[in-house]
TIMI-913829 format. One line per 3 residues: their letters; for each residue x negated, y, z negated of C-alpha. Coordinates in steps of 0.001 Angstrom, whole numbers, plus 524288, in hexadecimal, padded with zeros to 5 digits. Each point is the difference from the previous one (the first is absolute). Layout:
REM TIMI-913829
A	X,Y,Z | ...
//
This chain:
REM TIMI-913829
MIK	80097,8008D,7FF93 | 7F9F4,80D8A,80387 | 80062,806FA,7F4EB
PTK	8048A,80F66,80211 | 7F4D0,8097A,7FC9C | 80873,804C4,7F392
YTL	80368,7F2D5,7FA5B | 80C58,800C5,7F56A | 806C0,7F6A2,7F79E
ADS	80AFA,7FFC0,80843 | 7F7A1,7FD76,80BF3 | 7F9DC,7F362,7F88B
ICD	80E42,7FC30,7FC88 | 804DA,8012C,80EEB | 7F3AB,7F682,80371
LRS	808C7,7F4EA,7FE79 | 80A0A,8059D,80A11 | 7F77C,80359,80AD3
RKV	8004B,7F7DD,80BB0 | 7F507,7F642,801F8 | 7FED7,7FFE1,80FBA
KSI	7FF1F,80F96,8014C | 7F6EC,7FF76,7F47A | 7F57E,7F5DF,80388
FFK	7FECA,807AE,80D40 | 7FE82,80D0A,7F9E4 | 7F5FB,7FABF,7F70F
QIN	7FB16,7FA97,80BF4 | 7FE9A,80BE8,807CC | 7FBA7,80644,7F229
ELL	7F377,7F722,7FF15 | 7FCC5,800B7,80D19 | 8002B,80EBD,80214
DWD	7F691,8096A,7F9F0 | 80B68,80A2F,7FD9E | 7F5A2,80BE3,7FB3D
SIS	7F8B1,7FF56,80E70 | 80D5D,7FF9C,80532 | 80555,80C27,7F83F
KEI	7F362,80679,801C1 | 8025E,7FE4C,80F58 | 80E3F,80593,7FCD7
EKY	7FB00,80B12,7F9A3 | 7F9FE,8047F,80B67 | 80B0D,802BD,80668
YLK	80A6D,8031A,7F4C4 | 7FC9B,80BDC,7F863 | 807C4,80013,7F3E8
GQK	8064D,80C40,7FB8D | 7F968,805F2,7F53F | 8099E,80974,7F9C6
STG	80116,80370,7F250 | 80FA4,7FFF0,80000 | 80895,7F6C4,805D1
KPA	7FF24,7EFF4,7FDEA | 7F27D,7FAB3,802D7 | 7FE22,7FA78,80E15
YDG	80052,7F175,8020E | 7F3C8,7F822,800FD | 7FD80,7FCCB,80F67
LLL	7FCCE,7F1A2,7FCC6 | 80C53,7FE48,7FA7E | 80797,805E2,80BD3
FKI	7F6BE,7F8E6,80998 | 80465,7F3F5,7F8D4 | 80E7B,8034C,800DB
CLL	7FF5D,800C4,80FCE | 7F903,7F251,800A8 | 80CD9,7FBF1,7F79C
QTW	80764,806C1,80A40 | 7F8F4,7F920,80B2B | 7FE90,7F11F,7FA4B
YGL	80E8D,80030,7FCC2 | 8057C,8098C,80AA2 | 804DC,80A07,7F6AC
SDY	8050F,80E97,802E0 | 7FBBC,8098A,7F766 | 80D20,80069,7F91B
EVE	7FE9F,7F04C,7FDAB | 7F2C3,8003B,7FB21 | 8028F,809FC,7F736
DRI	80BAD,7F85A,7F97D | 7F9CE,7F32F,80064 | 7F2D8,80662,7F8D7
NDS	809B2,8026C,7F674 | 807BC,7F38E,7FE23 | 7F55B,7F685,801EF
LSF	7F565,7FE0E,7F6F1 | 7F6DF,7F8FE,80839 | 80035,80C35,80A08
SYF	7FE5F,80947,7F5D6 | 7F414,7F853,7F8C5 | 7F8FF,80045,80D05
CGM	80199,80D39,801E9 | 7FA87,8020F,7F1D9 | 80BAA,80607,7F93F
AID	80558,7FBF3,7F393 | 80C07,7FB27,7FD77 | 8041D,80E12,7FAA0
EVS	7FC14,807AC,80C15 | 807C9,80383,80B2E | 7FCC3,7FDB7,80DAB
PDH	7FC6D,80C00,80898 | 80B7D,804FC,808B6 | 8022D,7FC25,80F01
STI	7FCDD,80DFE,8036A | 7F266,7FF5B,7F88D | 7FD9F,7F2A1,8057F
SRF	8046E,80510,80E56 | 7F6E4,80C86,7FDAA | 7F50C,7F8B5,7FCEA
RSS	8016F,7F673,80B19 | 8020E,80B63,809D2 | 7F38C,80703,7FB45
LTK	7F699,7F424,80090 | 80550,7FBA6,80E86 | 7FD7B,80E0F,803C7
QKA	7F1CA,7FE84,7FBE5 | 7FE28,7F324,8058A | 7FBB0,7FB36,7F219
FDS	806AE,7F3D2,801D2 | 7F62E,7FA5E,80AB8 | 7F473,803DF,7F4FE
IFK	80715,7FABE,7F435 | 8050C,7F314,806E0 | 7F183,7FF14,80508
TIN	7FAB9,7FFE9,7F1F6 | 80B21,7F53B,7FB98 | 7FBC1,7F843,80BE9
KQL	7F20C,7FEFF,7FC8E | 802AD,7FC68,7F36B | 809FD,7F3F2,803EA
EAN	7F632,7FC04,80AF9 | 7F495,7FF56,7F46C | 80A3C,7F627,7F893
GIL	80203,7F894,80DC7 | 80D55,80602,802FA | 8030C,803BC,80E1B
VKQ	80D63,8077F,80077 | 8081E,7FFA8,80BB8 | 80C7D,8066E,8027D
GAI	809DB,800EA,80BD9 | 80CC9,8039D,8045D | 8099C,7FE8C,80A54
IDA	80603,80D9E,8048D | 80CDE,80061,80818 | 7FEF2,80C77,80633
SII	80CBC,7FF93,80991 | 8072D,80C0A,80154 | 80EA6,7FE80,8010F
NTP	80CA0,80964,8023B | 807B7,802C7,7F358 | 80AF9,807D7,7FDD7
LRP	7F94E,80831,7F5F6 | 7F863,80D65,80460 | 7F5F7,805F6,7F759
KGR	80254,80EA6,7FB6C | 7F65C,8052C,80914 | 80731,7FAC9,80C4E
VTH	7F4FD,7F967,805E4 | 80337,7F71B,80C94 | 7F716,7F559,80615
NVT	8028D,7F7C5,80B5D | 8021A,7F229,7FD3D | 7FA96,7F746,80951
EDR	8088B,7F57D,8047D | 7FA8B,7F158,8007B | 80BE7,7F96C,802B8
IDS	80E59,801EC,8025B | 8074B,7F849,7F5F2 | 80E2A,80372,8087F
EEV	7FAF1,7F6E5,80ABA | 8051F,7F342,80145 | 7F49C,7F622,8044B
KVE	803A7,7F5F8,808C2 | 7F99A,7F23F,7FF3B | 8001F,7F74D,80AD8
RE	80153,7F149,7FB43 | 7FBA6,7F4F9,80A74
//
């Protein structure tokens, strides 16, 4: 089980409830990766606010781990926020104690957008892939995407129209000759 940075009595009681499959996976990831070097790489791109007023900024590593959870489980910003607040294994993986609340969906979105604009994910994942390869693990990912354009009765507010190429006519009858 992954211990949060601030381990409380409530966390120790809830250890019994955590799901083993996810906890084991998250524990393996945490043992394989050197999060300090990844955190240093994130800090090159994510400049936390140093204001004397207001809430302190979230740690870049916490927000990056949330992005990993989104990718691994196919979650939106709203869904990952909810899952972290609901799931002990998710919150513990992020290093959060049971009494801490997940960053809200807009914070997650702004973090991801900021790192995407700076093309930071390439550099961060190079660091991660080097560490995984050093442990004999090769990560590959693939996706099949259907990029068909179809006519729809709904129209965008900007009234943009596109001509759709017809590749077949459904209303024609096809005659099949039988011998």
